[in-house]
Every structure is written in structure tokens, then in C-alpha cells.
C-alpha beads as a LAMMPS data file, in Angstrom:
LAMMPS data file: protein, C-alpha beads

113 atoms
112 bonds

1 atom types
1 bond types

-500.0 500.0 xlo xhi
-500.0 500.0 ylo yhi
-500.0 500.0 zlo zhi

Masses

1 110.0

Atoms # bond

1 1 1 -48.683 4.282 403.262
2 1 1 -47.852 8.015 402.568
3 1 1 -44.203 6.844 402.071
4 1 1 -45.059 4.095 399.507
5 1 1 -47.534 6.789 397.763
6 1 1 -44.348 9.170 397.176
7 1 1 -42.010 5.878 396.084
8 1 1 -44.398 5.489 393.342
9 1 1 -44.558 8.952 392.406
10 1 1 -40.957 9.278 391.989
11 1 1 -40.468 6.002 390.184
12 1 1 -43.049 7.027 387.571
13 1 1 -41.592 10.502 387.245
14 1 1 -38.380 8.799 386.980
15 1 1 -39.421 6.717 384.034
16 1 1 -41.386 9.433 382.281
17 1 1 -38.225 11.872 382.521
18 1 1 -36.179 8.564 380.880
19 1 1 -38.833 8.264 378.062
20 1 1 -38.612 11.987 377.029
21 1 1 -34.778 11.991 377.023
22 1 1 -34.706 8.837 375.363
23 1 1 -37.202 9.417 372.594
24 1 1 -39.590 12.111 372.602
25 1 1 -43.027 11.729 371.244
26 1 1 -43.476 12.339 367.468
27 1 1 -39.377 12.462 367.178
28 1 1 -38.050 12.145 363.540
29 1 1 -35.058 10.511 362.737
30 1 1 -32.932 13.013 360.538
31 1 1 -31.872 10.958 357.128
32 1 1 -28.399 11.565 355.200
33 1 1 -28.125 14.547 353.652
34 1 1 -30.082 15.214 350.512
35 1 1 -28.751 17.760 347.693
36 1 1 -30.597 20.381 346.972
37 1 1 -31.085 21.119 343.016
38 1 1 -32.888 24.698 343.563
39 1 1 -32.050 26.996 346.428
40 1 1 -33.742 30.253 346.862
41 1 1 -32.044 32.517 349.059
42 1 1 -34.249 34.766 351.899
43 1 1 -34.880 38.093 351.830
44 1 1 -33.342 40.084 354.237
45 1 1 -35.958 41.384 356.428
46 1 1 -35.692 45.077 356.220
47 1 1 -36.160 45.486 360.223
48 1 1 -33.285 42.999 360.746
49 1 1 -31.301 45.265 358.704
50 1 1 -31.885 48.311 360.472
51 1 1 -31.327 46.290 363.768
52 1 1 -28.191 45.107 362.344
53 1 1 -29.408 41.438 363.165
54 1 1 -27.260 38.486 361.753
55 1 1 -27.731 34.749 363.190
56 1 1 -28.408 31.540 361.875
57 1 1 -32.109 29.612 361.365
58 1 1 -32.041 26.043 362.038
59 1 1 -34.813 23.905 360.576
60 1 1 -35.922 20.172 360.126
61 1 1 -37.380 19.980 356.342
62 1 1 -39.428 16.934 355.148
63 1 1 -38.771 16.304 351.553
64 1 1 -41.120 14.369 349.438
65 1 1 -39.714 11.714 347.582
66 1 1 -40.317 13.948 344.424
67 1 1 -38.003 16.305 345.870
68 1 1 -40.635 19.269 346.958
69 1 1 -40.496 20.741 350.318
70 1 1 -43.514 19.033 352.429
71 1 1 -42.983 20.730 355.821
72 1 1 -40.589 22.940 357.729
73 1 1 -40.256 22.647 361.451
74 1 1 -38.106 25.511 362.783
75 1 1 -35.571 24.331 365.967
76 1 1 -34.025 28.099 366.614
77 1 1 -33.296 31.159 365.539
78 1 1 -33.935 35.140 365.594
79 1 1 -37.906 35.533 365.580
80 1 1 -37.405 38.344 363.237
81 1 1 -35.443 35.966 360.547
82 1 1 -37.699 32.871 360.712
83 1 1 -40.330 33.778 358.569
84 1 1 -38.147 34.669 355.780
85 1 1 -36.006 31.616 356.020
86 1 1 -38.981 29.321 356.185
87 1 1 -40.352 31.116 352.983
88 1 1 -37.077 30.658 351.270
89 1 1 -36.828 27.200 352.189
90 1 1 -40.205 26.140 351.395
91 1 1 -39.386 27.229 347.390
92 1 1 -36.263 24.610 347.672
93 1 1 -36.073 21.601 345.485
94 1 1 -33.915 18.477 346.280
95 1 1 -32.981 15.347 344.435
96 1 1 -35.453 12.367 343.795
97 1 1 -35.362 9.693 346.063
98 1 1 -37.208 6.380 346.766
99 1 1 -39.009 7.944 349.918
100 1 1 -39.975 10.965 352.098
101 1 1 -37.068 12.106 354.013
102 1 1 -35.964 14.916 356.637
103 1 1 -32.943 16.851 356.775
104 1 1 -31.184 19.166 359.069
105 1 1 -31.074 22.916 357.015
106 1 1 -29.633 25.846 358.699
107 1 1 -29.797 29.506 356.784
108 1 1 -27.342 31.908 357.837
109 1 1 -28.206 36.054 357.694
110 1 1 -24.942 38.123 357.831
111 1 1 -25.105 41.818 359.646
112 1 1 -23.493 43.098 356.684
113 1 1 -26.253 42.606 354.248

Bonds

1 1 1 2
2 1 2 3
3 1 3 4
4 1 4 5
5 1 5 6
6 1 6 7
7 1 7 8
8 1 8 9
9 1 9 10
10 1 10 11
11 1 11 12
12 1 12 13
13 1 13 14
14 1 14 15
15 1 15 16
16 1 16 17
17 1 17 18
18 1 18 19
19 1 19 20
20 1 20 21
21 1 21 22
22 1 22 23
23 1 23 24
24 1 24 25
25 1 25 26
26 1 26 27
27 1 27 28
28 1 28 29
29 1 29 30
30 1 30 31
31 1 31 32
32 1 32 33
33 1 33 34
34 1 34 35
35 1 35 36
36 1 36 37
37 1 37 38
38 1 38 39
39 1 39 40
40 1 40 41
41 1 41 42
42 1 42 43
43 1 43 44
44 1 44 45
45 1 45 46
46 1 46 47
47 1 47 48
48 1 48 49
49 1 49 50
50 1 50 51
51 1 51 52
52 1 52 53
53 1 53 54
54 1 54 55
55 1 55 56
56 1 56 57
57 1 57 58
58 1 58 59
59 1 59 60
60 1 60 61
61 1 61 62
62 1 62 63
63 1 63 64
64 1 64 65
65 1 65 66
66 1 66 67
67 1 67 68
68 1 68 69
69 1 69 70
70 1 70 71
71 1 71 72
72 1 72 73
73 1 73 74
74 1 74 75
75 1 75 76
76 1 76 77
77 1 77 78
78 1 78 79
79 1 79 80
80 1 80 81
81 1 81 82
82 1 82 83
83 1 83 84
84 1 84 85
85 1 85 86
86 1 86 87
87 1 87 88
88 1 88 89
89 1 89 90
90 1 90 91
91 1 91 92
92 1 92 93
93 1 93 94
94 1 94 95
95 1 95 96
96 1 96 97
97 1 97 98
98 1 98 99
99 1 99 100
100 1 100 101
101 1 101 102
102 1 102 103
103 1 103 104
104 1 104 105
105 1 105 106
106 1 106 107
107 1 107 108
108 1 108 109
109 1 109 110
110 1 110 111
111 1 111 112
112 1 112 113
């Protein structure tokens, strides 16, 4: 009886793991690159300057059909640099399209700024 129960648990965990690996709940497909018509450069944070931090912040940006940024979801980057990158990207404008799209955006911060 215990052996059957163990097998059922493992089978369930395996199926759950495969479902998560193949398509996470709420995952978004990234669309073809949509050209930005207005880019706002991020303000390099003073704390980052003093600490000589550099790096790249990667985000998924959802853009309305009209070209305005609807939402930004950060995928990775230094936590000190993330807020500045998000504030800048939220001000960007993109080409008009037939539908809402999502794109991967990377903002780089250099240590010599």
C-alpha cells in the first residue's frame, strides 16, 4: 500500500515538474522586436556611482497597440540599478502595431559614468 502511494506521489511530482518546465503558468511569449521611437536614458543612481556598480537590467516590456509601455517586469539585474531602469523604460514610446506586444529590453549601466 505504501509503495503504491509513493509511486503515485512521484508520478504526480514528475508531471508537475514537466508542466512547469515546458510552460510556466502566466508565461508570456515574446513578440518580434518592436522598434522604440523614443528612448529615455536612465539616471545612473548616485549610490551606484559611489560603489562603482555596473551591469545590465533585463526586463519584459508589454507595449500597447498605440506604442505606450503598459507594464514592465524585471527579469534580472542589480537591485540598486533596477528602479532607475524601470523608470526610464516606462517613458519609452514604440511604433504603432496592430496589437499589444511584449519585448525583451536590456538596459546597461557602465561603471565609468
